[in-house]
Residue frames as qw, qx, qy, qz and C-alpha x, y, z in Angstrom:
[[0.394, 0.202, 0.289, 0.849, 23.09, -57.13, -9.14],
 [0.131, -0.681, -0.375, -0.615, 19.92, -55.03, -8.98],
 [0.593, -0.734, -0.305, 0.130, 20.09, -54.90, -5.17],
 [0.599, -0.295, 0.017, 0.744, 23.63, -53.48, -5.26],
 [0.174, 0.378, 0.328, 0.848, 22.60, -50.84, -7.81],
 [0.383, -0.757, -0.422, -0.319, 19.59, -50.00, -5.66],
 [0.655, -0.598, -0.203, 0.414, 21.89, -49.63, -2.60],
 [0.468, -0.004, 0.156, 0.870, 24.24, -47.35, -4.55],
 [0.053, -0.585, -0.399, -0.705, 21.34, -45.15, -5.66],
 [0.536, -0.763, -0.357, -0.055, 20.04, -44.91, -2.09],
 [0.652, -0.402, -0.075, 0.638, 23.53, -44.06, -0.78],
 [0.305, 0.244, 0.261, 0.883, 23.87, -41.35, -3.43],
 [0.254, -0.713, -0.414, -0.506, 20.48, -39.85, -2.55],
 [0.635, -0.682, -0.274, 0.238, 21.38, -39.83, 1.16],
 [0.567, -0.173, 0.056, 0.803, 24.68, -38.07, 0.39],
 [0.102, 0.457, 0.349, 0.811, 22.91, -35.43, -1.74],
 [0.435, -0.769, -0.394, -0.254, 20.37, -34.78, 1.02],
 [0.666, -0.529, -0.175, 0.497, 23.16, -34.39, 3.61],
 [0.411, 0.053, 0.178, 0.893, 24.98, -31.86, 1.41],
 [0.117, -0.612, -0.418, -0.662, 21.75, -29.94, 0.76],
 [0.563, -0.745, -0.355, 0.024, 20.97, -29.81, 4.50],
 [0.625, -0.326, -0.050, 0.708, 24.51, -28.58, 5.19],
 [0.229, 0.280, 0.286, 0.887, 24.19, -25.78, 2.60],
 [0.317, -0.711, -0.434, -0.454, 20.78, -24.76, 3.94],
 [0.642, -0.655, -0.283, 0.281, 22.04, -24.70, 7.54],
 [0.532, -0.136, 0.058, 0.834, 25.11, -22.65, 6.57],
 [0.043, 0.464, 0.357, 0.809, 22.96, -20.13, 4.68],
 [0.471, -0.742, -0.421, -0.223, 20.49, -19.86, 7.57],
 [0.657, -0.516, -0.189, 0.516, 23.29, -19.32, 10.11],
 [0.395, 0.075, 0.178, 0.898, 24.88, -16.67, 7.89],
 [0.142, -0.610, -0.411, -0.663, 21.55, -14.85, 7.47],
 [0.583, -0.727, -0.359, 0.053, 20.98, -14.89, 11.25],
 [0.607, -0.305, -0.060, 0.731, 24.47, -13.51, 11.85],
 [0.188, 0.305, 0.281, 0.890, 23.81, -10.68, 9.40],
 [0.347, -0.706, -0.460, -0.412, 20.45, -9.94, 11.03],
 [0.636, -0.732, -0.199, 0.141, 21.97, -9.72, 14.51],
 [0.226, 0.897, -0.308, 0.223, 25.17, -7.97, 13.38],
 [0.732, -0.529, 0.427, 0.043, 27.40, -10.74, 14.67],
 [0.086, 0.560, -0.771, -0.291, 30.46, -12.45, 13.31],
 [0.951, 0.127, 0.132, -0.250, 29.89, -15.74, 11.50],
 [0.060, -0.644, 0.751, 0.134, 33.10, -17.77, 11.65],
 [0.962, 0.153, 0.125, -0.188, 33.37, -21.00, 9.70],
 [0.303, -0.575, 0.709, 0.272, 36.12, -23.35, 8.53],
 [0.892, 0.403, -0.036, -0.201, 36.88, -25.54, 5.56],
 [0.658, -0.364, 0.559, 0.349, 39.62, -27.95, 4.51],
 [0.565, 0.783, -0.072, -0.252, 41.05, -26.83, 1.16],
 [0.857, 0.017, 0.298, 0.421, 43.60, -28.35, -1.19],
 [0.127, 0.927, -0.241, -0.257, 46.44, -26.07, -2.33],
 [0.187, 0.598, -0.757, -0.183, 48.55, -27.92, -4.87],
 [0.663, 0.099, -0.712, -0.212, 48.96, -31.68, -5.16],
 [0.638, -0.221, -0.690, 0.260, 49.63, -32.60, -1.54],
 [0.133, 0.068, -0.386, 0.910, 49.22, -29.36, 0.42],
 [0.322, -0.653, -0.641, -0.243, 46.02, -29.13, 2.49],
 [0.114, 0.149, -0.367, 0.911, 45.09, -26.20, 4.73],
 [0.120, -0.660, -0.706, 0.229, 42.34, -25.39, 7.17],
 [0.085, 0.363, 0.173, 0.912, 40.82, -22.08, 6.12],
 [0.166, -0.585, -0.650, 0.456, 39.09, -20.17, 8.92],
 [0.102, 0.324, 0.323, 0.883, 36.92, -17.29, 7.65],
 [0.107, 0.428, 0.523, -0.729, 34.52, -14.66, 8.94],
 [0.075, 0.367, 0.699, 0.609, 31.44, -14.46, 6.72],
 [0.161, -0.763, -0.587, 0.216, 29.47, -12.22, 9.08],
 [0.192, 0.857, 0.155, 0.453, 29.12, -8.42, 9.09],
 [0.406, -0.881, 0.179, -0.163, 31.03, -7.90, 12.38],
 [0.257, 0.631, -0.695, 0.231, 34.54, -8.44, 13.69],
 [0.926, -0.301, -0.228, -0.024, 35.36, -11.73, 15.43],
 [0.017, 0.771, -0.551, 0.317, 38.03, -11.50, 18.11],
 [0.380, -0.427, 0.784, -0.243, 40.06, -14.16, 19.92],
 [0.858, 0.235, -0.235, -0.392, 39.23, -16.82, 17.33],
 [0.395, -0.414, 0.817, -0.071, 40.19, -20.32, 18.47],
 [0.788, 0.292, -0.382, -0.386, 40.26, -23.35, 16.16],
 [0.406, -0.371, 0.824, -0.135, 40.59, -26.95, 17.32],
 [0.722, 0.261, -0.460, -0.447, 40.15, -30.27, 15.61],
 [0.666, -0.269, 0.671, -0.184, 39.70, -33.95, 16.50],
 [0.822, -0.366, -0.076, 0.430, 41.94, -35.79, 15.91],
 [0.026, -0.982, 0.099, 0.157, 44.41, -32.97, 16.50],
 [0.699, -0.321, 0.448, 0.455, 47.49, -34.81, 15.19],
 [0.563, 0.512, 0.439, 0.477, 46.98, -33.15, 11.81],
 [0.008, 0.989, 0.069, 0.127, 47.71, -29.61, 13.06],
 [0.581, 0.383, -0.320, 0.642, 51.13, -27.98, 13.21],
 [0.529, -0.669, -0.429, 0.299, 51.49, -27.24, 16.93],
 [0.417, -0.257, 0.008, 0.872, 54.10, -24.49, 16.45],
 [0.003, -0.314, -0.436, -0.843, 51.92, -22.72, 13.88],
 [0.413, -0.669, -0.578, -0.219, 48.86, -22.98, 16.16],
 [0.526, -0.568, -0.308, 0.553, 50.76, -21.50, 19.11],
 [0.295, -0.099, 0.180, 0.933, 51.94, -18.65, 16.89],
 [0.132, -0.275, -0.479, -0.823, 48.56, -17.84, 15.28],
 [0.515, -0.550, -0.565, -0.337, 45.94, -18.79, 17.89],
 [0.304, 0.699, 0.619, -0.187, 43.93, -17.28, 19.36],
 [0.350, 0.409, 0.369, 0.757, 43.61, -15.13, 16.24],
 [0.138, -0.284, -0.387, 0.866, 43.23, -11.61, 17.64],
 [0.354, 0.548, 0.199, -0.731, 40.89, -9.94, 15.13],
 [0.323, 0.185, 0.817, 0.441, 39.17, -11.49, 12.13],
 [0.243, 0.319, -0.044, -0.915, 37.51, -8.81, 10.00],
 [0.728, 0.434, 0.382, -0.368, 34.37, -9.48, 7.90],
 [0.800, 0.595, -0.056, -0.057, 35.29, -11.42, 4.71],
 [0.079, 0.738, -0.663, 0.100, 38.79, -12.06, 6.06],
 [0.985, -0.115, -0.112, -0.065, 40.36, -15.49, 6.49],
 [0.100, -0.719, 0.687, -0.035, 43.53, -17.14, 7.71],
 [0.878, 0.180, -0.419, -0.149, 44.98, -20.58, 7.14],
 [0.546, -0.557, 0.617, -0.111, 46.57, -23.33, 9.19],
 [0.391, 0.402, -0.785, -0.264, 48.56, -26.09, 7.51],
 [0.915, -0.137, 0.162, -0.342, 46.99, -29.52, 7.68],
 [0.070, -0.530, 0.841, 0.076, 49.53, -32.26, 8.21],
 [0.888, 0.158, 0.196, -0.385, 47.80, -35.00, 6.24],
 [0.000, -0.429, 0.863, 0.268, 49.25, -38.25, 4.93],
 [0.496, 0.006, -0.751, -0.435, 47.95, -41.57, 3.62],
 [0.364, -0.263, -0.857, 0.253, 46.97, -42.76, 7.10],
 [0.122, 0.015, 0.277, -0.953, 45.11, -39.56, 8.05],
 [0.314, 0.463, 0.744, -0.365, 41.41, -39.58, 8.77],
 [0.204, 0.422, 0.624, 0.626, 38.99, -38.69, 5.97],
 [0.215, -0.770, -0.303, -0.518, 36.88, -36.37, 8.11],
 [0.358, 0.024, -0.512, 0.780, 37.46, -34.19, 11.15],
 [0.269, -0.828, -0.490, -0.040, 35.30, -32.57, 13.77],
 [0.361, 0.309, -0.161, 0.865, 36.43, -28.98, 14.23],
 [0.318, -0.742, -0.503, 0.310, 35.67, -26.59, 17.06],
 [0.257, 0.493, 0.072, 0.828, 35.51, -22.82, 16.67],
 [0.328, -0.738, -0.464, 0.364, 35.20, -20.20, 19.40],
 [0.306, 0.338, 0.090, 0.885, 35.18, -16.43, 19.07],
 [0.077, -0.548, -0.479, 0.681, 33.99, -13.23, 20.70],
 [0.222, 0.743, 0.487, 0.402, 31.48, -10.88, 19.07],
 [0.186, 0.452, -0.105, 0.866, 31.80, -7.10, 19.37],
 [0.534, -0.614, -0.094, -0.573, 29.03, -7.11, 22.03],
 [0.225, -0.535, 0.714, -0.391, 31.21, -9.37, 24.20],
 [0.904, -0.036, 0.237, -0.354, 29.20, -12.56, 23.68],
 [0.228, -0.420, 0.855, 0.202, 31.10, -15.82, 23.18],
 [0.832, 0.307, -0.095, -0.452, 30.09, -18.04, 20.28],
 [0.389, -0.334, 0.849, 0.127, 31.03, -21.68, 19.74],
 [0.766, 0.422, -0.138, -0.466, 30.50, -23.84, 16.71],
 [0.579, -0.235, 0.762, 0.167, 31.29, -27.38, 15.61],
 [0.626, 0.590, -0.241, -0.449, 31.82, -28.21, 11.96],
 [0.842, -0.054, 0.509, 0.168, 32.61, -31.52, 10.27],
 [0.256, 0.769, -0.426, -0.402, 35.33, -31.15, 7.65],
 [0.890, 0.050, 0.439, 0.112, 36.42, -33.70, 5.08],
 [0.271, -0.451, 0.563, 0.637, 39.13, -34.06, 2.46]]
């Protein structure tokens, strides 16, 4: 009994540390983007209503992101027609976002590895990988 409680406490502490590290890394990346006047594109998986989930892709940097590409593994949870219509997203302004419907069901994965690519105004290409979860 006490060993299982101890294991639960340790698991909780590990989860809290992972979340804290994620928040710190996101803040640091955002501050670097602001310092270098670059776009800072990120993504999240948000719930809209009871069963409607969407991937929200946003630019939190001070500069425009162009040709934004979003991919995810496993990719069976993306609407292919919607992706062909919206991606690459031509111009994502600072503090702007767009959404892609997530086709989730009871057998869907709990977490996803997403891939983001975009161009900064200076012509440099940026890539980023983010783990998203429901």
